[in-house]
N, C-alpha and C positions, 0 to 999 in steps of 0.2 A: 425390475427395471433392466432394459437392455443396455449393453455396453456400447459406446460410441467409438468407432475405430479411431486410432490416432491419426490416420491420414485425413479423416473428416475434420478432426479438431485443428489440425495445423492449417487446413485450408481456410480457416476463419481468419487468419492473419492478413492484414492489408499490406499493400506494397507502397503506400504513400509515405513521404518523409515525415519524421517526428518533429514536433514542435520544439523550438529551442527552450533552454531553461532560463525562465524569468522569475525573479522573486518579487512579491508584492508585500505591502504593509498588511498586518494582521486585520481581518475584516470581521467585525462582530456578527456578521450575518452567517458566518460559516457554521456554527453550531445548529442554527435553525435549518439550514440547507442540508446538513447532515441528517438531522431528524426527519425531514421529508423523504430523503432517499432511503433512510433505514426503514421507514414504514412501506415504502414501495417494495423494496427488496424482501421484506418479511412477508408481504402478501404474495409475492411470486416465487420466492425461493424457499419458503417456510418448510416445505416437506424434507429439505435436505439439511436443514439447519440443526446443530447439536447444542446451541447455546446462543449467547448474545451476538449482535452485530455491534462492532466497536468503531469509534472514530479515532483514527491513528494519524501518525505523521505530524507534520508541522502545523497544519491547519487546526489541529486539535489541541494546541498549546496556546492559550490566550497571550496575546502581545508579540508572538513570535512571527517574524517575517517568513514567508513560505511561497512556494509555487502555488498559484490559486487553483489548486486541484485538490479536491477531498479524497483523502485516502480512507478507505473503508475495509475493515477486515471482519468477515463473517465466519463463524465457526461451523465446521462440518464434522461428521463422525470420521470419515475417511475420504481420501481422494477418489479412489475408485467408485465409492458409493455415491459421490456427488458429481460424477461426470455428466449425468443426464441434466444437471442444472446449467451447463454451459450453453446449450441452445436456448434455454429459457432466458438467461441473461442476455443473450444476443437480441432477443426480442425487446429487451429494455435499452437497446443501443450500446451494450457492452461488447467490445471487441476483444476476443480471447487471444492471448499469446501463450505459447507453450514455454514460458520463462520459468526455469527452475521447477518444472512440472513435477519433480520428485518430492517437493514440499508444500506446493500450493498450486491453485488455479488462478491466474492473473489476468485481469482485463483493464482496458481503459475505455473511457466513454467521452464523446461519441466517436472520436477517432484519434490516431496517434498525432495528427497535426492540429487538433483543436481539442484538447483534453480539458475535461471539467471534473472527472472522477477517475479514480483508480479503485478496482475492487479486488480484494484478495480473499479467496476461499481457502481457509487454513484449518487443518484438523485441530480440534479443541484440545487444550492441554499439551500440544506439541511444543517443542522448545521455541520454535518461531513464534507461536502464539503468545507464550509466556514472556519472551523477550521484548517483543513489540509493545506489549502493555507496560512492561517494567520501564522501558526507556521513555515511553510517553509520560507516565506517571512521575518519573524522576524530574523530567523537565518541567512538568506542572508545578512541582512542589519546591523547585529550586530556580527561581527567576534569574539568578546570576549565572547559572549554568546554561539556561536557555539563552541568555545574552551572549554567552561565549559561543554557543552553537550558531547563533544568527550571524556572527562575525565570520566564523569559519565557513558557513554555507555561502555567504556573499562572495568570499574570495574564490571558492570553487565554482560557483556559478558563473563567475566572470571567466575563469580559466577553462572550464569545460562546458561552455554554453551550448555546444551542439553535440556533446557526447554524454549522454545520461549514464551510461554504465561507468565511465571514468568518474563522473561526479559522485555516484554512489559509492564506488570503490575508495575514493579519497576521503569520504566521511567515516569509513569503517573503523579507523583507529579511535576516533572520538567515541563512536558508538560503543566500542568495546570498553573503553575507559569508564563511560557512564554506567554500563551494565555491571562492571566490577564494583564501582561505587554504590550501586544499588543492592550490592550483596549477592550477585549472581555469578555463577561460574560462567565464563564467556565462551559460547560456542560460535560467535559471529565471526565471519571471515569476510573479505571484500565481496564475496559472491552471495552472501545470505541475507542481505538486507532488502533486496528487491529493488525494482526499478521505480523509484519514487521521485 
């Protein structure tokens, strides 16, 4: 497979403004929507996948208020080896951003201003892969902790309504505490959780 020049990848980024942060009540339709998208991604990106496609983020935690955007994490062998998946994902309306390109390929769909999905192509068994699943699973298993997270997210969504990076950074200490509680050594910093 041929390499895609970095210049070609960064040219995929749109220039339109990003949607503000708005939280919604949990929608029981989200798991079904994820499953439909998982099958679509499996069909089109399968040759680059190293393992499962996972539903992550707050929409993956029953009962948790969330931005109504499905966060999807797909495992790949390597970032370099999965670069050819970027234009294929673009044909599925995923817009590529070189956000933290050293640890993942990150996309939103269909645009920054009207997001319905985030897609993260992450090397399987990387620390980011392991930690995101550990965080999700801890929230699923501990509803009181998920409730605490919901309160925190609501306050940060109000404070950082138009600043997604600040919103993500503000949540980082909570994420670190939960990963520590889940028995993980914490590698998270304000810049490793991704734009969710």
